[in-house]
C-alpha positions as CSV (number, residue, x, y, z in Angstrom):
1,M,-15.5,-101.2,63.1
2,N,-17.4,-104.3,64.4
3,T,-17.7,-105.2,67.8
4,K,-15.5,-108.4,67.0
5,N,-12.7,-107.0,65.5
6,T,-12.6,-104.4,68.2
7,F,-12.2,-107.0,70.8
8,F,-9.2,-108.9,69.1
9,I,-7.1,-105.3,68.9
10,V,-7.8,-104.6,72.8
11,L,-6.8,-108.2,73.0
12,A,-3.5,-107.8,71.2
13,F,-2.7,-104.2,72.9
14,L,-3.2,-105.8,76.5
15,F,-0.8,-108.6,75.6
16,S,1.6,-106.2,74.0
17,L,1.6,-104.3,77.6
18,G,2.1,-107.7,79.0
19,S,5.1,-108.6,76.9
20,C,6.6,-105.3,77.3
21,Q,6.6,-105.6,81.1
22,S,8.1,-109.0,81.2
23,Q,11.4,-107.2,79.4
24,K,12.1,-105.2,82.5
25,N,14.6,-105.9,84.9
26,E,14.1,-105.6,88.5
27,A,15.4,-102.9,89.3
28,T,13.3,-101.0,86.2
29,K,10.7,-102.3,88.6
30,V,12.0,-100.9,91.7
31,S,12.6,-97.4,89.9
32,D,8.9,-97.1,88.6
33,T,7.9,-97.8,92.2
34,Q,10.2,-95.0,93.7
35,I,9.3,-92.4,90.9
36,N,5.4,-93.2,91.7
37,E,5.9,-93.0,95.6
38,A,7.8,-89.6,95.4
39,S,4.8,-88.4,92.5
40,T,2.4,-89.2,95.1
41,A,4.0,-87.5,98.0
42,Q,4.8,-84.4,95.9
43,E,1.1,-84.3,94.9
44,K,0.1,-83.9,98.3
45,P,0.3,-80.5,100.1
46,I,2.9,-80.2,103.2
47,I,1.6,-79.9,106.5
48,V,3.6,-78.3,108.7
49,A,4.3,-79.0,112.5
50,A,2.0,-76.4,113.8
51,N,-0.8,-77.7,112.1
52,R,-0.6,-80.9,113.2
53,L,-2.1,-80.1,116.8
54,N,-3.3,-83.6,117.8
55,N,0.7,-84.4,118.2
56,Y,1.6,-81.6,120.4
57,L,-1.2,-80.4,122.5
58,P,-1.0,-83.5,124.9
59,L,2.5,-82.4,125.3
60,L,1.4,-78.7,126.4
61,K,-1.8,-79.7,128.8
62,N,-1.6,-78.1,132.1
63,K,2.3,-77.0,131.4
64,R,3.4,-73.3,132.0
65,I,4.9,-72.5,128.7
66,G,7.2,-70.3,127.0
67,V,7.3,-69.5,123.2
68,V,10.0,-68.7,120.8
69,A,8.4,-67.3,117.7
70,N,7.9,-64.1,115.1
71,Q,5.3,-63.5,112.8
72,T,6.1,-67.3,110.7
73,S,4.6,-69.0,113.8
74,V,1.5,-69.7,112.2
75,I,-1.2,-72.3,111.4
76,F,-2.5,-72.1,108.7
77,K,-5.9,-72.5,107.7
78,E,-8.1,-72.5,104.1
79,N,-7.9,-69.5,103.4
80,N,-6.1,-67.8,105.9
81,H,-3.7,-68.0,108.9
82,T,-3.5,-67.7,112.6
83,H,-0.9,-67.0,114.9
84,L,0.4,-70.1,117.1
85,V,0.1,-67.9,120.1
86,D,-3.1,-66.6,119.5
87,S,-4.6,-69.9,118.4
88,L,-2.7,-71.9,121.9
89,V,-4.6,-69.1,124.0
90,S,-7.9,-69.7,122.3
91,L,-7.2,-73.3,123.2
92,N,-6.6,-72.5,126.8
93,I,-2.6,-73.6,126.4
94,D,-0.8,-71.1,129.4
95,I,1.6,-69.5,127.4
96,Q,3.4,-67.2,130.3
97,K,6.0,-65.6,128.2
98,V,7.4,-65.2,124.6
99,F,11.0,-65.0,123.4
100,A,11.2,-62.6,120.4
101,P,14.3,-63.1,118.0
102,E,16.0,-60.9,115.5
103,H,13.3,-58.5,113.6
104,G,11.1,-58.9,117.1
105,F,7.7,-61.1,117.6
106,R,5.7,-59.7,115.0
107,G,8.5,-59.7,112.5
108,K,9.0,-55.1,111.8
109,A,12.2,-54.8,113.4
110,D,15.4,-54.0,110.5
111,A,18.1,-56.2,110.6
112,G,20.0,-55.8,113.9
113,E,17.8,-53.4,115.2
114,H,17.2,-53.6,118.5
115,V,14.5,-55.7,120.0
116,T,12.7,-54.5,123.5
117,N,10.9,-56.2,125.9
118,G,7.6,-55.5,126.1
119,K,4.2,-57.1,126.2
120,D,2.1,-58.0,123.2
121,P,-1.1,-55.6,122.8
122,K,-3.1,-58.4,121.4
123,T,-2.9,-61.1,124.3
124,G,-1.2,-59.2,127.0
125,I,1.7,-62.1,127.1
126,D,5.4,-60.7,128.4
127,I,7.5,-60.4,125.1
128,I,11.4,-61.2,126.1
129,S,14.2,-59.9,123.5
130,I,16.6,-62.8,122.8
131,Y,18.5,-60.8,120.1
132,G,21.2,-58.0,120.9
133,K,22.8,-58.2,124.8
134,N,20.4,-60.9,125.8
135,K,20.8,-63.7,123.5
136,K,20.4,-66.5,125.8
137,P,17.2,-67.1,128.2
138,S,18.4,-66.0,131.8
139,V,17.4,-68.5,135.0
140,D,15.0,-65.7,136.1
141,Q,13.7,-65.5,132.4
142,L,12.9,-69.2,132.3
143,N,12.0,-69.5,136.1
144,G,8.3,-71.1,136.3
145,L,8.6,-72.6,132.7
146,D,7.9,-75.9,132.5
147,I,8.6,-76.6,128.8
148,I,9.6,-74.2,125.7
149,L,8.1,-74.4,122.1
150,F,10.4,-73.4,119.5
151,D,8.6,-72.6,115.7
152,I,10.3,-70.3,113.3
153,Q,10.6,-70.9,109.9
154,D,14.5,-71.0,108.8
155,V,15.8,-70.0,105.5
156,G,18.7,-72.4,105.4
157,A,21.7,-70.2,105.9
158,R,24.5,-70.3,108.3
159,F,24.1,-66.5,108.4
160,Y,20.7,-66.1,109.0
161,T,20.4,-65.4,112.6
162,Y,17.4,-68.1,113.9
163,I,19.6,-71.2,113.8
164,S,22.1,-69.2,116.4
165,S,18.7,-68.2,118.5
166,L,18.2,-72.3,118.4
167,H,21.4,-72.5,120.0
168,Y,21.1,-70.1,123.0
169,V,17.9,-71.4,123.9
170,M,18.9,-74.8,123.4
171,E,22.0,-73.9,126.1
172,A,19.5,-72.4,128.5
173,C,17.0,-74.8,128.6
174,A,19.7,-77.7,128.9
175,E,21.4,-76.2,131.8
176,N,18.0,-75.4,133.5
177,N,16.4,-78.8,132.9
178,I,13.3,-77.3,130.6
179,P,12.6,-79.9,127.9
180,M,12.3,-78.0,124.7
181,L,9.4,-79.2,121.8
182,I,10.6,-78.2,118.3
183,L,7.5,-77.7,115.5
184,D,9.5,-78.0,112.3
185,R,9.2,-76.4,109.0
186,P,10.1,-76.9,105.4
187,N,13.7,-75.2,104.4
188,P,13.0,-73.5,101.3
189,N,16.7,-73.7,100.6
190,G,17.2,-77.5,101.7
191,H,17.7,-78.7,98.4
192,Y,21.3,-78.1,98.5
193,T,24.6,-77.7,100.2
194,D,27.3,-75.3,99.7
195,G,29.8,-73.0,100.6
196,P,32.9,-72.6,102.8
197,I,33.2,-75.3,106.2
198,L,33.1,-71.9,109.1
199,E,36.0,-71.4,111.1
200,P,36.2,-71.5,114.7
201,A,38.2,-68.5,114.8
202,H,35.7,-67.1,113.3
203,K,33.0,-67.7,115.4
204,S,29.7,-65.2,115.6
205,F,25.9,-64.9,115.8
206,V,25.8,-64.9,112.5
207,G,27.8,-68.2,111.9
208,M,28.4,-70.2,115.3
209,H,29.1,-74.2,114.2
210,P,31.8,-75.4,111.8
211,I,29.1,-75.7,108.6
212,P,28.6,-74.2,105.2
213,I,26.8,-71.3,104.3
214,V,24.0,-73.5,102.9
215,H,23.5,-76.3,105.5
216,G,20.6,-77.8,104.4
217,M,18.6,-79.0,107.1
218,T,15.4,-78.2,108.8
219,I,15.2,-76.4,112.6
220,G,14.3,-79.7,113.5
221,E,17.5,-81.5,112.2
222,Y,19.8,-78.5,112.8
223,A,18.8,-79.1,116.6
224,Q,19.5,-82.9,116.3
225,M,23.0,-81.8,115.0
226,I,23.8,-79.2,117.6
227,N,22.7,-81.8,120.3
228,G,24.6,-84.7,118.1
229,E,27.7,-82.9,117.7
230,K,27.8,-81.4,121.6
231,W,28.2,-78.1,120.6
232,L,26.3,-76.3,123.5
233,N,28.2,-75.0,126.6
234,N,30.2,-78.0,128.2
235,G,29.0,-80.6,125.7
236,I,25.1,-80.4,127.7
237,E,22.4,-81.9,125.5
238,C,19.1,-80.2,125.3
239,A,15.9,-82.7,125.7
240,I,14.0,-82.0,122.8
241,T,10.7,-83.6,121.2
242,I,10.5,-82.7,117.1
243,I,7.3,-82.7,114.9
244,K,7.9,-83.7,111.7
245,C,6.3,-81.9,108.9
246,E,4.1,-84.4,106.7
247,N,4.7,-84.6,102.7
248,Y,8.0,-82.7,102.8
249,N,11.2,-84.2,101.2
250,K,14.4,-81.8,100.2
251,Q,13.3,-81.5,96.9
252,T,9.9,-80.5,97.7
253,E,9.3,-77.0,96.4
254,Y,8.0,-75.0,99.2
255,S,6.8,-71.4,98.5
256,L,7.2,-69.5,102.2
257,P,3.4,-68.0,102.6
258,I,5.0,-65.0,104.9
259,K,8.6,-63.0,104.7
260,P,10.8,-64.6,107.3
261,S,12.3,-60.9,107.8
262,P,11.1,-57.6,106.4
263,N,14.2,-57.7,103.7
264,L,13.0,-61.2,102.3
265,P,10.3,-60.3,100.3
266,N,9.6,-63.2,98.1
267,D,10.6,-67.0,97.0
268,L,13.5,-65.3,94.9
269,A,15.0,-63.6,97.0
270,I,15.1,-66.5,100.0
271,N,16.9,-68.2,96.9
272,L,19.4,-65.5,96.2
273,Y,19.9,-64.4,99.8
274,P,22.7,-66.9,100.4
275,S,24.6,-65.9,97.5
276,L,23.9,-62.2,97.8
277,C,24.2,-61.5,101.8
278,F,28.0,-61.3,101.0
279,F,27.5,-58.1,99.8
280,E,26.6,-57.4,103.0
281,G,30.3,-57.0,104.2
282,T,30.9,-55.1,101.4
283,T,30.3,-51.0,100.2
284,V,28.0,-52.9,98.0
285,S,24.1,-52.2,98.2
286,V,21.5,-55.1,98.3
287,G,18.7,-52.9,97.8
288,R,17.8,-52.5,101.2
289,G,15.5,-49.4,101.3
290,T,13.7,-50.6,98.2
291,E,11.1,-52.9,97.7
292,M,13.7,-55.0,95.5
293,Q,15.7,-56.6,98.3
294,F,18.1,-59.2,98.1
295,Q,17.0,-59.3,93.8
296,I,19.4,-56.7,92.9
297,F,23.1,-55.2,93.6
298,G,24.8,-52.0,93.1
299,A,26.4,-49.5,93.9
300,P,26.9,-45.2,93.2
301,Y,30.2,-46.4,91.8
302,L,30.2,-49.3,89.6
303,P,30.0,-48.1,86.1
304,K,26.4,-46.7,84.5
305,T,24.2,-49.1,83.2
306,N,20.6,-49.2,82.3
307,F,19.5,-50.4,85.4
308,S,19.5,-48.4,88.5
309,F,18.0,-47.9,91.9
310,I,17.5,-45.4,94.8
311,P,17.5,-46.8,98.2
312,K,14.8,-44.7,100.2
313,P,13.9,-45.3,104.1
314,N,11.5,-48.5,104.6
315,E,9.7,-51.3,106.9
316,G,13.3,-53.3,107.7
317,A,15.4,-50.5,106.1
318,K,15.2,-47.2,108.1
319,Y,18.9,-46.1,107.2
320,P,19.9,-48.0,103.9
321,K,23.0,-47.7,102.4
322,Y,23.3,-45.2,100.0
323,E,20.2,-43.3,101.0
324,N,18.7,-41.2,98.5
325,K,21.6,-42.0,95.9
326,I,21.8,-43.7,92.4
327,C,22.9,-47.2,92.4
328,Y,24.1,-48.8,89.3
329,G,24.2,-52.2,89.0
330,E,22.3,-55.6,87.8
331,D,18.5,-56.7,88.0
332,L,18.4,-60.3,88.9
333,R,14.5,-60.5,88.9
334,N,14.7,-62.9,86.5
335,T,17.2,-65.2,87.6
336,T,16.8,-68.9,87.6
337,K,16.3,-71.1,90.8
338,L,20.2,-71.6,92.5
339,D,21.4,-74.9,93.7
340,V,24.8,-73.4,94.2
341,L,26.3,-70.3,95.5
342,N,26.8,-67.8,92.9
343,L,30.3,-66.0,93.5
344,E,30.4,-64.3,90.1
345,W,28.3,-61.2,91.0
346,L,30.4,-60.9,93.8
347,S,33.6,-61.1,92.0
348,N,32.6,-58.8,89.1
349,A,31.6,-56.3,91.6
350,Y,35.1,-56.1,93.1
351,N,36.3,-56.3,89.7
352,L,34.8,-53.0,88.5
353,S,35.0,-51.3,92.3
354,P,37.9,-48.4,92.0
355,D,38.3,-48.3,95.4
356,K,39.6,-52.3,96.0
357,E,40.9,-51.5,99.3
358,T,37.6,-50.5,101.0
359,F,35.7,-52.5,98.9
360,F,35.0,-55.6,101.8
361,N,35.2,-54.6,105.9
362,N,35.4,-56.8,108.7
363,F,32.0,-57.7,108.5
364,F,32.7,-60.1,105.3
365,T,35.2,-62.5,107.6
366,K,32.1,-63.3,109.6
367,L,29.6,-63.5,106.8
368,A,32.1,-66.1,104.8
369,G,33.6,-67.6,108.2
370,T,37.0,-67.8,106.5
371,K,39.4,-65.1,105.4
372,I,40.2,-67.6,102.3
373,L,37.1,-66.5,100.7
374,Q,38.3,-62.6,100.7
375,Q,42.0,-63.4,99.6
376,Q,40.5,-65.7,96.5
377,I,38.4,-62.9,95.8
378,A,40.8,-60.5,95.7
379,N,44.0,-62.5,94.3
380,G,41.7,-63.3,90.7
381,S,40.8,-66.9,91.9
382,N,37.8,-68.5,89.5
383,H,34.7,-69.7,90.7
384,K,35.8,-73.7,89.9
385,E,38.8,-73.1,91.8
386,I,37.3,-71.4,94.9
387,R,34.8,-74.3,94.7
388,Q,37.3,-76.5,94.8
389,S,38.6,-75.3,98.0
390,W,35.5,-76.0,99.9
391,L,35.1,-79.7,98.7
392,E,36.8,-81.5,101.2
393,G,34.6,-79.8,104.1
394,L,31.5,-80.2,102.2
395,Q,32.1,-84.0,101.9
396,Q,32.6,-84.3,105.4
397,Y,30.0,-82.0,106.4
398,D,27.6,-83.9,104.1
399,Q,28.6,-87.2,105.9
400,M,28.2,-86.0,109.1
401,R,25.0,-84.7,108.0
402,K,23.3,-87.5,106.9
403,Q,23.0,-89.0,110.5
404,Y,20.5,-86.3,111.8
405,L,18.0,-85.7,108.8
406,L,14.4,-86.2,109.2
407,Y,13.5,-86.0,105.9
């Protein structure tokens, strides 16, 4: 092809592009811009607040600090990570005490296991448990501290107790005029909200506030809601400063590089957790005592299938349900990512149970936050009917939640 022909072909192509572009209306142009911006943001790596040291180190200099942390409280580096506490100590930040939530400071304790006070063998810093009887730091435990730093990875479910610990630490700080610095992290289940709103009569450490089971907020956003909705004792407010994540939005995929607790070993377990945790209030196992926790469920009494498992003691499950017994059930390891709670697994297991009178225990109502869900399952309500009964509460919650969102 000669140069002259090439020139005219290119010119015609450019003209056609311009003609097509001129036919687009303003709405389309805005939409394209938004898509491009979203695409660019998604290409950038998420930077957790702990990595943004320049934003919070000045707030810690020359202060006596208490840190609420666990094994997820890390600063990421190119090929590894360092614990936040270890990093701050190396920078001569004066950390006086570490407050440890459920599962402990290094994250090895079973769910519900008593976490004891002690000293961190690596740093020699005093560790104070805020799980068990001492859920709220006492005046003596806060004595001498200038600021509390909170950095824990949450998974976005009401019954995951780190947000309950957040409440009690905020309350203790507010009562003792101690400011709180929150280093935010993404919510791996932040892409949706779902479930019944907790009723005040069923308030407990696995559900303290009138929110749905899947709340769709980060720790920082949730702290703002606790303050804004006056949920602390006598409506007091905690003085909080939040360091945000960078390049994060609610639809951003985020894979947790560190297990948030011993029985949530991977992304799938974290995604299935809000749906499968209902089984913790029943006679069905969710795979504690295996390496497939919250990716399977079963019980010895369910019909024999091609899939079975035998729970045995392991890290995070010293005394698993149905220890050394064959459990039959379902393998969910090929399940696609959920953006609603799945109730079919629960209702199917109930329908197959030979002893429906004992299928649910008292813990189920605490997890559900209402007695109605158990009644609906027992009465054979279908999933659409059950979800419809949540709709008004969810709509009110989502409206309220908007004012506290940071992303």
